[in-house]
Backbone as a chain_set.jsonl record, in Angstrom:
{"seq": "MKSTAAFLVLSMVVLLAQPGECFFGHIIKSIGGYFLNIFKKTKLKRKIDFLNCYYLKKREEFLEHRFQNLVVSCSPAL", "coords": {"N": [[0.82, -1.195, -0.004], [1.95, 1.234, 0.796], [3.965, 1.546, -1.103], [2.405, 1.843, -3.403], [1.129, 4.272, -2.9], [3.369, 5.952, -2.758], [4.285, 5.691, -5.385], [2.119, 6.848, -6.785], [2.131, 9.476, -5.762], [4.697, 10.351, -6.592], [4.362, 10.107, -9.333], [2.442, 12.07, -9.752], [3.931, 14.33, -9.087], [5.861, 14.318, -11.108], [4.227, 14.569, -13.38], [2.982, 17.021, -12.966], [4.995, 18.853, -13.008], [6.498, 21.714, -14.446], [7.549, 22.281, -17.821], [11.054, 22.448, -18.324], [11.829, 22.592, -15.691], [13.391, 20.599, -14.897], [15.778, 18.752, -13.1], [17.978, 17.551, -14.19], [18.159, 18.98, -16.519], [19.124, 21.456, -15.627], [21.677, 20.701, -14.866], [22.771, 19.864, -17.31], [22.589, 22.25, -18.767], [24.297, 23.824, -17.261], [26.792, 22.534, -17.608], [27.056, 22.765, -20.377], [27.089, 25.569, -20.588], [29.466, 26.043, -19.206], [31.462, 24.972, -20.939], [30.929, 26.564, -23.153], [31.588, 29.046, -22.163], [34.359, 28.669, -21.768], [35.138, 28.434, -24.433], [34.402, 30.997, -25.403], [36.109, 32.628, -23.844], [38.575, 31.752, -24.712], [38.479, 32.498, -27.413], [38.236, 35.263, -27.112], [40.669, 35.786, -25.851], [42.465, 35.133, -27.907], [41.801, 37.155, -29.699], [42.498, 39.451, -28.27], [45.248, 38.977, -27.994], [45.991, 39.146, -30.692], [45.353, 41.831, -31.251], [47.066, 43.113, -29.46], [49.552, 42.341, -30.515], [49.375, 43.516, -33.046], [49.172, 46.231, -32.299], [51.685, 46.579, -31.02], [53.39, 46.092, -33.163], [52.73, 48.197, -34.912], [53.472, 50.366, -33.31], [56.216, 49.9, -33.063], [56.978, 50.246, -35.748], [56.319, 52.928, -36.068], [58.053, 54.179, -34.183], [60.498, 53.381, -35.256], [60.443, 54.639, -37.757], [60.324, 57.294, -36.906], [62.748, 57.538, -35.543], [64.552, 57.11, -37.649], [64.085, 59.415, -39.188], [64.98, 61.316, -37.401], [67.705, 60.708, -37.194], [68.516, 61.192, -39.811], [68.04, 63.946, -40.031], [69.876, 64.974, -38.255], [72.338, 64.343, -39.198], [75.561, 65.305, -40.371], [76.243, 67.45, -43.121], [77.88, 66.395, -46.0]], "CA": [[0.002, -0.017, -0.003], [2.844, 2.392, 0.868], [4.638, 1.707, -2.369], [1.428, 2.336, -4.358], [0.939, 5.672, -2.589], [4.563, 6.654, -3.156], [4.283, 5.723, -6.841], [1.133, 7.829, -7.226], [2.61, 10.804, -5.422], [5.821, 10.689, -7.479], [3.819, 10.297, -10.668], [1.801, 13.4, -9.77], [5.003, 15.344, -9.103], [6.456, 14.323, -12.444], [3.261, 15.035, -14.354], [2.619, 18.412, -12.729], [6.173, 19.691, -13.157], [6.492, 22.52, -15.63], [8.717, 22.001, -18.681], [12.226, 23.254, -18.019], [12.125, 22.534, -14.286], [14.062, 19.339, -14.699], [17.055, 18.877, -12.408], [19.003, 17.171, -15.192], [18.274, 20.104, -17.47], [19.993, 22.428, -15.006], [23.044, 20.16, -14.921], [23.222, 19.889, -18.723], [22.798, 23.667, -19.148], [25.519, 24.294, -16.558], [27.978, 21.967, -18.274], [27.138, 23.404, -21.682], [27.513, 26.942, -20.35], [30.883, 26.024, -18.815], [32.272, 24.805, -22.115], [30.732, 27.738, -24.004], [32.379, 30.099, -21.523], [35.769, 28.436, -22.105], [35.318, 28.767, -25.849], [34.357, 32.47, -25.566], [37.283, 33.207, -23.265], [39.701, 31.44, -25.602], [38.325, 33.329, -28.578], [38.523, 36.62, -26.676], [42.107, 35.879, -25.584], [43.142, 35.176, -29.198], [41.566, 38.454, -30.283], [43.307, 40.41, -27.513], [46.644, 38.745, -28.399], [46.152, 39.685, -32.04], [45.359, 43.298, -31.196], [48.313, 43.528, -28.796], [50.634, 42.163, -31.477], [49.176, 44.565, -34.064], [49.526, 47.522, -31.678], [53.128, 46.634, -30.805], [54.056, 46.197, -34.478], [52.552, 49.566, -35.408], [54.258, 51.248, -32.447], [57.609, 49.701, -33.448], [57.163, 50.895, -37.046], [56.273, 54.396, -35.841], [59.278, 54.604, -33.541], [61.601, 53.194, -36.204], [60.345, 55.736, -38.726], [60.664, 58.562, -36.22], [64.185, 57.486, -35.258], [65.256, 57.321, -38.917], [64.0, 60.836, -39.541], [65.805, 62.027, -36.455], [69.085, 60.451, -37.568], [68.782, 61.847, -41.096], [68.074, 65.386, -39.875], [71.023, 65.35, -37.431], [73.611, 63.961, -39.814], [76.233, 66.44, -40.942], [76.298, 67.484, -44.579], [79.228, 66.119, -46.511]], "C": [[0.872, 1.271, 0.001], [3.542, 2.632, -0.476], [3.706, 2.247, -3.466], [1.227, 3.847, -4.154], [2.151, 6.481, -3.023], [4.649, 6.758, -4.688], [3.317, 6.776, -7.347], [1.582, 9.235, -6.952], [3.767, 11.235, -6.354], [5.341, 10.877, -8.901], [3.138, 11.642, -10.82], [2.853, 14.49, -9.843], [5.611, 15.445, -10.485], [5.493, 14.915, -13.465], [2.911, 16.508, -14.189], [3.794, 19.381, -12.877], [6.097, 20.466, -14.473], [7.683, 22.125, -16.521], [9.87, 22.941, -18.359], [12.583, 23.253, -16.546], [12.868, 21.226, -13.927], [15.438, 19.56, -14.073], [18.186, 18.56, -13.39], [19.203, 18.243, -16.219], [19.191, 21.176, -16.93], [21.461, 21.969, -15.111], [23.587, 20.257, -16.345], [23.474, 21.323, -19.159], [24.058, 24.216, -18.495], [26.766, 23.794, -17.248], [28.154, 22.61, -19.635], [27.598, 24.835, -21.574], [28.985, 27.027, -19.973], [31.76, 25.922, -20.041], [32.125, 25.983, -23.062], [31.56, 28.912, -23.45], [33.862, 29.923, -21.845], [36.051, 28.816, -23.528], [35.348, 30.299, -26.063], [35.592, 33.112, -25.01], [38.496, 32.954, -24.139], [39.657, 32.323, -26.838], [38.677, 34.797, -28.241], [40.022, 36.81, -26.463], [42.87, 35.949, -26.925], [42.999, 36.566, -29.835], [42.411, 39.517, -29.577], [44.791, 40.244, -27.851], [46.925, 39.326, -29.762], [46.248, 41.203, -32.008], [46.62, 43.813, -30.495], [49.473, 43.426, -29.766], [50.56, 43.254, -32.542], [49.619, 45.928, -33.521], [51.038, 47.65, -31.505], [53.884, 46.775, -32.122], [53.93, 47.608, -35.009], [53.391, 50.551, -34.612], [55.742, 51.145, -32.828], [57.888, 50.366, -34.799], [57.192, 52.381, -36.912], [57.59, 54.88, -35.228], [60.475, 54.452, -34.461], [61.596, 54.324, -37.241], [60.75, 57.062, -38.114], [62.153, 58.634, -35.956], [64.999, 57.7, -36.54], [65.227, 58.765, -39.356], [64.862, 61.682, -38.641], [67.27, 61.894, -36.812], [69.421, 61.205, -38.858], [68.893, 63.364, -40.901], [69.278, 65.84, -39.057], [72.348, 65.031, -38.082], [74.272, 65.2, -40.469], [76.277, 66.351, -42.487], [77.725, 67.266, -45.048], [79.508, 66.821, -47.786]], "O": [[0.569, 2.246, -0.687], [3.687, 3.771, -0.922], [4.133, 3.001, -4.34], [1.163, 4.604, -5.122], [2.006, 7.566, -3.588], [5.042, 7.797, -5.219], [3.66, 7.532, -8.256], [1.438, 10.11, -7.806], [3.786, 12.367, -6.838], [5.866, 11.732, -9.615], [3.232, 12.284, -11.867], [2.691, 15.466, -10.575], [5.851, 16.547, -10.98], [5.909, 15.687, -14.329], [2.578, 17.176, -15.168], [3.6, 20.597, -12.871], [5.676, 19.922, -15.494], [8.712, 21.681, -16.011], [9.648, 24.132, -18.143], [13.579, 23.875, -16.176], [12.934, 20.837, -12.761], [16.172, 20.459, -14.482], [19.218, 19.231, -13.405], [20.305, 18.405, -16.743], [19.967, 21.758, -17.688], [22.354, 22.763, -15.406], [24.723, 20.679, -16.557], [24.459, 21.596, -19.844], [24.799, 24.984, -19.109], [27.708, 24.559, -17.453], [29.269, 22.965, -20.015], [28.414, 25.284, -22.38], [29.678, 27.965, -20.366], [32.707, 26.695, -20.187], [33.095, 26.369, -23.714], [32.156, 29.672, -24.213], [34.551, 30.894, -22.156], [37.069, 29.442, -23.823], [36.189, 30.822, -26.794], [36.109, 34.054, -25.611], [39.349, 33.828, -24.295], [40.688, 32.841, -27.266], [39.347, 35.471, -29.023], [40.588, 37.839, -26.833], [43.811, 36.731, -27.061], [43.942, 37.087, -30.429], [42.978, 40.391, -30.233], [45.514, 41.231, -27.982], [47.974, 39.933, -29.978], [47.113, 41.793, -32.655], [47.177, 44.835, -30.894], [50.3, 44.335, -29.835], [51.578, 43.848, -32.895], [50.339, 46.674, -34.184], [51.613, 48.697, -31.804], [54.889, 47.482, -32.198], [54.905, 48.172, -35.505], [53.963, 51.479, -35.185], [56.441, 52.155, -32.908], [58.936, 50.989, -34.97], [57.995, 53.048, -37.563], [58.173, 55.862, -35.688], [61.373, 55.294, -34.455], [62.644, 54.891, -37.552], [61.445, 57.858, -38.745], [62.761, 59.69, -36.128], [66.018, 58.391, -36.52], [66.228, 59.289, -39.844], [65.425, 62.681, -39.089], [68.011, 62.874, -36.74], [70.498, 61.791, -38.972], [69.738, 64.005, -41.526], [69.67, 67.002, -39.159], [73.394, 65.416, -37.559], [73.58, 66.035, -41.051], [76.341, 65.258, -43.049], [78.66, 67.887, -44.542], [80.6, 66.687, -48.338]]}, "num_chains": 1, "name": "protein.A"}
């Protein structure tokens, strides 16, 4: 009798639960979100590394060009 009552109560709980209230759904969404977060962070890090490299290259070119102009203007005329 107790097992029948427990079965009926649990069946009612399962049938009355709203879609999306599943415990396993929360676990799956959390795991999926974790991996998605890792992918986004990796993609963002690659973009930041690219921009840093680009910025440093442009800065180096600018300083090199500026230094060359400085050397040319200070050289004595022969």
